[in-house]
C-alpha positions in Angstrom: -26.7 -44.8 -26.6 -23.9 -44.9 -23.8 -20.9 -42.6 -24.1 -17.8 -44.3 -25.1 -15.0 -43.9 -22.6 -11.5 -43.2 -23.9 -8.9 -45.8 -23.0 -6.5 -44.7 -20.3 -2.9 -45.7 -20.8 -1.8 -48.0 -18.0 1.5 -46.3 -17.2 0.1 -42.8 -17.6 2.1 -40.1 -15.6 0.2 -37.8 -13.3 1.3 -35.0 -15.7 -0.1 -36.7 -18.7 -3.3 -37.5 -16.9 -3.6 -33.8 -15.8 -3.1 -32.6 -19.3 -5.5 -35.2 -20.7 -8.3 -34.3 -18.4 -7.8 -30.5 -17.9 -7.7 -29.7 -21.7 -11.2 -30.6 -22.5 -12.5 -29.1 -19.2 -10.9 -25.8 -19.8 -12.3 -25.7 -23.4 -15.8 -26.6 -22.1 -15.5 -23.7 -19.6 -14.4 -21.3 -22.3 -17.3 -22.3 -24.5 -19.7 -22.0 -21.6 -18.4 -18.6 -20.8 -18.8 -17.4 -24.3 -22.4 -18.7 -24.3 -22.9 -16.4 -21.3 -21.8 -13.6 -23.6 -24.5 -14.5 -26.1 -27.0 -12.8 -23.6 -25.5 -9.4 -24.5 -27.5 -9.1 -27.5 -30.7 -7.1 -28.1 -32.9 -10.3 -27.7 -32.4 -9.7 -23.9 -33.0 -7.1 -21.3 -30.5 -6.6 -18.5 -29.3 -3.9 -16.3 -25.7 -2.7 -15.5 -26.2 -4.2 -12.0 -27.0 -7.7 -13.7 -23.8 -7.3 -15.7 -21.6 -6.3 -12.7 -23.1 -9.2 -10.7 -22.4 -11.7 -13.5 -18.8 -10.4 -14.1 -18.1 -10.3 -10.4 -19.1 -13.9 -9.8 -17.1 -15.2 -12.8 -14.0 -13.2 -11.5 -14.5 -14.7 -8.1 -14.7 -18.2 -9.4 -11.5 -17.7 -11.5 -9.7 -16.3 -8.3 -11.1 -19.3 -6.3 -9.9 -21.8 -8.9 -6.3 -20.1 -8.9 -6.3 -20.4 -5.1 -6.9 -24.0 -5.4 -3.9 -24.4 -7.6 -1.9 -22.3 -5.2 -3.0 -24.5 -2.1 -5.1 -21.7 -0.7 -8.5 -23.3 -0.5 -11.1 -24.8 -2.4 -13.5 -23.1 -5.0 -17.0 -22.8 -4.2 -19.9 -23.0 -6.8 -23.2 -21.6 -7.5 -24.8 -18.5 -9.0 -28.3 -17.0 -8.9 -28.9 -13.6 -10.4 -30.7 -11.3 -7.7 
């Protein structure tokens, strides 16, 4: 079944469009970060280096996104545990 698209107001301001689009995206990102935290349980085995690497890449991404908002470049993506 196709996903139903929300109707977009014809005279929507850029501010309203930003708020409409960013809210679910930030909520989805927060949920995904929370899911990463689920691997901290005893059902998985990981090292302190794994934790440092994961936290580092998450912090780098947040910093890169902040820089985008400040007009200082574009955020890059991708992660693979070494």
